Structures are given as structure tokens and as C-alpha cells.
C-alpha positions, 0 to 999 in steps of 0.5 A: 155534665159537658164542659166547654173550654177555649182553645187558642191556636197560633202559627209560629214559624213552621209549627202551630202552638195551642193552649187551653185558656182556662186551665194552666198546663194544657198546651201543645204543638204540632205541624197542623191545626188538626194535630194540635187540636187532637193533642189539646184534647188528650192533654186536657183529658189527662189534666182533668183526670189527674185533678179528679184523682187528687180531690 
């Protein structure tokens, strides 16, 4: 089953910050939007895997 999440990305100074609105703890930063998106995907994958193991 494919799930969709909302990624929020904002520019702060020279950096972009991003987080997933629906899941606390999925956040990152990067110099480009592309970098933030890739980092968010990896962070989300790790959080979902960790939560799956805990159940």
C-alpha cells in the first residue's frame, strides 16, 4: 500500500529546511531543495522502518 505525506520546505537564510507534516521527527536541512527532498525521503523511510519494528 502506497501512502502519501506532506513535505514542507522553507528557505531560511542560505539553507532550506524541510519536515513531514504528518510525522513528528522527520525533518532535515540542505543547501538545495533537491537535497532536502532526498534527505526527507531517507528520514521518512528510517522512521517508518523503526516504527514497524517496534510494533
